[in-house]
FITORDO-154631 format. One line per 10 residues: number of its first residue (from 1); their letters; for each residue x, y, z of C-alpha. Coordinates in steps of 0.1 Angstrom, whole numbers. Example, Ala and Ser with C-alpha at 12.3 -4.5 7.8 and 13.67 -1.06 7.14 Angstrom:
! FITORDO-154631
1 = AS = 123,-45,78; 137,-11,71 $
! end
This chain:
! FITORDO-154631
1 = MELGLATFAD = -294,-689,836; -278,-706,867; -301,-708,898; -291,-715,932; -295,-711,968; -275,-695,997; -275,-696,1033; -257,-680,1066; -267,-709,1085; -287,-688,1111 $
11 = VGRDPRTGRD = -293,-699,1144; -318,-687,1168; -350,-694,1186; -377,-712,1166; -406,-686,1165; -432,-715,1169; -417,-736,1198; -394,-711,1216; -366,-735,1216; -332,-725,1204 $
21 = VTPQQRMRQL = -315,-741,1173; -280,-751,1185; -250,-746,1160; -247,-784,1162; -283,-790,1149; -280,-761,1123; -249,-777,1108; -268,-810,1106; -298,-791,1088; -271,-774,1064 $
31 = LEEAELAEQV = -259,-806,1051; -295,-818,1045; -304,-784,1027; -275,-787,1004; -280,-824,993; -318,-815,987; -307,-787,966; -288,-809,942; -313,-837,942; -340,-809,928 $
41 = GLDVFAVGEH = -316,-800,903; -301,-764,912; -269,-753,900; -252,-737,930; -253,-737,966; -236,-710,984; -226,-706,1024; -215,-674,1037; -191,-661,1064; -201,-645,1098 $
51 = HRPDYAVSSP = -185,-642,1132; -214,-637,1153; -237,-656,1176; -265,-656,1153; -247,-676,1126; -232,-711,1126; -206,-706,1099; -172,-686,1103; -153,-709,1077; -175,-714,1045 $
61 = AVALAAIAAR = -144,-737,1031; -149,-760,1062; -187,-764,1056; -185,-765,1017; -159,-794,1019; -184,-814,1040; -210,-806,1013; -186,-815,985; -182,-850,1003; -219,-857,1001 $
71 = TERIRLSSAV = -228,-842,967; -216,-848,931; -228,-821,909; -238,-789,923; -214,-758,923; -202,-748,959; -195,-712,966; -188,-689,994; -215,-663,1001; -195,-646,1011 $
81 = TVLSSDDPVR = -157,-648,1020; -146,-617,1040; -113,-613,1021; -105,-582,1036; -99,-597,1071; -87,-630,1060; -55,-640,1044; -53,-646,1006; -29,-675,1006; -52,-695,1033 $
91 = VFQQFAEVDL = -82,-684,1012; -68,-701,980; -54,-733,998; -87,-739,1016; -109,-735,984; -83,-753,963; -89,-783,988; -128,-780,983; -121,-780,947; -101,-812,948 $
101 = ISNGRAEIMA = -129,-829,972; -156,-819,947; -139,-826,916; -138,-790,904; -171,-776,917; -156,-748,941; -159,-710,938; -147,-683,961; -172,-651,964; -147,-626,974 $
111 = GRGSFTESFP = -162,-596,995; -153,-567,1018; -181,-578,1045; -212,-562,1055; -205,-569,1092; -174,-558,1109; -166,-585,1136; -140,-601,1117; -118,-572,1114; -108,-567,1151 $
121 = LFGQDLADYD = -109,-607,1157; -81,-609,1131; -62,-577,1139; -73,-554,1109; -80,-518,1112; -117,-508,1097; -97,-476,1085; -83,-497,1061; -114,-514,1048; -112,-507,1013 $
131 = ELYAEKLELL = -74,-505,1011; -74,-541,1025; -97,-556,1002; -80,-542,972; -46,-555,981; -57,-589,992; -80,-593,961; -47,-586,940; -25,-612,958; -55,-638,956 $
141 = LQIRANERVT = -56,-633,920; -16,-634,916; -20,-668,935; -46,-681,914; -28,-674,882; 8,-686,894; 22,-716,913; 48,-694,925; 46,-660,938; 64,-631,943 $
151 = WSGKHRPSLQ = 46,-602,959; 47,-572,985; 19,-551,999; 13,-530,1030; -11,-552,1051; 6,-586,1047; 43,-601,1049; 57,-602,1014; 63,-633,996; 94,-643,976 $
161 = DAGVYPRPVQ = 92,-670,950; 67,-689,973; 50,-720,962; 11,-722,971; -3,-755,974; -23,-776,967; -34,-764,934; -72,-767,923; -88,-788,897; -101,-759,879 $
171 = DPLPVWVAVG = -76,-735,862; -87,-708,870; -104,-714,902; -135,-692,898; -135,-658,919; -166,-636,920; -165,-602,934; -195,-598,957; -209,-562,962; -237,-545,979 $
181 = GTPQSVARAG = -241,-516,958; -207,-493,960; -198,-479,926; -161,-484,935; -164,-520,941; -186,-526,909; -160,-508,889; -130,-528,902; -148,-561,894; -155,-547,858 $
191 = LLGLPLTMAV = -118,-534,853; -104,-570,865; -127,-589,843; -140,-608,873; -178,-619,875; -200,-597,897; -224,-609,925; -249,-581,935; -268,-583,968; -301,-567,960 $
201 = LSGPFERFQP = -320,-573,994; -346,-543,991; -365,-521,969; -367,-525,933; -343,-540,909; -342,-508,888; -320,-490,914; -291,-515,903; -293,-510,867; -270,-482,867 $
211 = LVDLYHRAGE = -243,-502,887; -246,-531,862; -240,-507,833; -210,-492,851; -196,-529,856; -200,-537,819; -185,-502,809; -155,-506,830; -149,-541,818; -149,-531,783 $
221 = HAGHDPATLK = -128,-501,790; -104,-525,803; -105,-547,771; -124,-577,786; -145,-597,764; -183,-587,772; -190,-623,771; -169,-629,802; -185,-602,823; -211,-622,841 $
231 = VAVNTHSYVA = -236,-609,867; -253,-629,893; -280,-614,916; -286,-623,951; -318,-616,971; -336,-627,1001; -362,-654,992; -388,-678,1005; -414,-699,983; -445,-716,994 $
241 = ETSKRAGDEL = -476,-730,981; -495,-696,982; -483,-660,989; -502,-657,1021; -485,-688,1036; -450,-678,1023; -456,-645,1041; -471,-659,1073; -444,-685,1076; -413,-662,1070 $
251 = YPAYAPMMNR = -422,-630,1088; -419,-644,1123; -386,-655,1118; -373,-628,1092; -386,-597,1110; -366,-605,1143; -332,-611,1122; -340,-578,1104; -348,-558,1135; -318,-574,1152 $
261 = IGRERGWPPM = -296,-561,1126; -315,-529,1120; -310,-519,1158; -272,-521,1151; -271,-499,1118; -300,-474,1127; -329,-489,1106; -366,-484,1114; -380,-516,1128; -399,-539,1104 $
271 = TREGFDAQRS = -436,-542,1105; -456,-568,1088; -470,-539,1065; -437,-528,1056; -425,-566,1050; -456,-571,1027; -450,-538,1010; -412,-549,1002; -422,-583,988; -452,-568,967 $
281 = GLNALAVGDP = -450,-564,928; -415,-569,914; -396,-558,944; -364,-575,952; -376,-594,984; -386,-626,965; -412,-640,989; -444,-658,980; -458,-682,956; -439,-699,929 $
291 = DEVIAKILHA = -454,-674,901; -443,-646,922; -408,-657,926; -406,-669,889; -416,-634,878; -389,-618,901; -362,-636,888; -370,-634,854; -374,-595,861; -338,-595,872 $
301 = HELLGADRYV = -326,-614,844; -342,-591,820; -335,-558,835; -298,-565,850; -288,-590,826; -286,-616,853; -265,-648,844; -272,-663,878; -298,-660,906; -289,-669,939 $
311 = GQISLGALPH = -319,-669,966; -308,-668,1004; -335,-689,1015; -329,-700,1049; -334,-665,1071; -337,-663,1105; -347,-690,1129; -371,-703,1100; -379,-739,1109; -360,-765,1090 $
321 = EHVMRAIELF = -388,-783,1076; -402,-749,1059; -368,-744,1046; -366,-781,1031; -401,-775,1017; -389,-739,999; -360,-759,984; -380,-784,969; -406,-759,956; -376,-738,944 $
331 = GTVVAPAVRA = -359,-765,928; -390,-785,911; -413,-756,904; -396,-722,903; -364,-734,885; -377,-752,855; -402,-726,848; -375,-700,848; -353,-720,826; -379,-727,803 $
341 = EVARREA = -389,-690,799; -352,-678,795; -347,-704,769; -378,-693,749; -368,-655,750; -333,-662,739; -343,-687,710 $
! end
């Protein structure tokens, strides 16, 4: 089982000091977090795309290229690339360059986007939300498979025997389909035979089991080898030496972030009681001491057949030193225990 971390490079006001973390500071911190993730032996580091003032990364490929130059082993993924509002030619070219810089460690995690700011920014109509994604994913996969491409569609100018360069080290360049729980998106990934990343951000893992079953049925119906139908699970995550410390440290940064987004989407405000309920038991919010986080990852592996777990560990304006300590605990305590137990169960 692969284990990794993800971040959207949140910026905001440090809940302890009241001072704002600037995008410039946050980018320096991001590089330090990625370097530490490699040093403690993690498999994947992923950076997400947003076009909002509360996040520092609008182009994951740029950040990943910087990380690639400072690391040697860890795989580098977007988390997520909003393919619906981007151009597949440029996405492929950018990640091919990350692949060349990293000597074959780049991945694209392609999604439709849970935020909508990028659509008007790049002249896309939200009414075409799913159609844009389907068409652009089709083109991205054609570019991945062919050095020269002939293609026509509705939302982008046609290509006629067009060469797309540079080509990556990896052939094919890995493309994961990122979903938030929509059956149509899950089935699409299976039919295309692409690995699936599921964001499980609240509640029990059990409610996502039917979607994983749908993914495998769709893939097998399309004739894909079941062994190639990989599943990754992404949750919000934070680990500290004790469960109380994890909750006490994360909540002051996490609740403002969730409430800010919640006001836009009509969610009820998050309270400390609600936060603690979400992280209790084997619910998906993986916040606690190492044993609690280990149990949740193993539960996801067993229940959903997860081949990869990626924890989004830098949440809200969480102080950088807390993030770094959480990465160290995740890499040196959580990850070895999970790997050992998975190996034992599969022996």
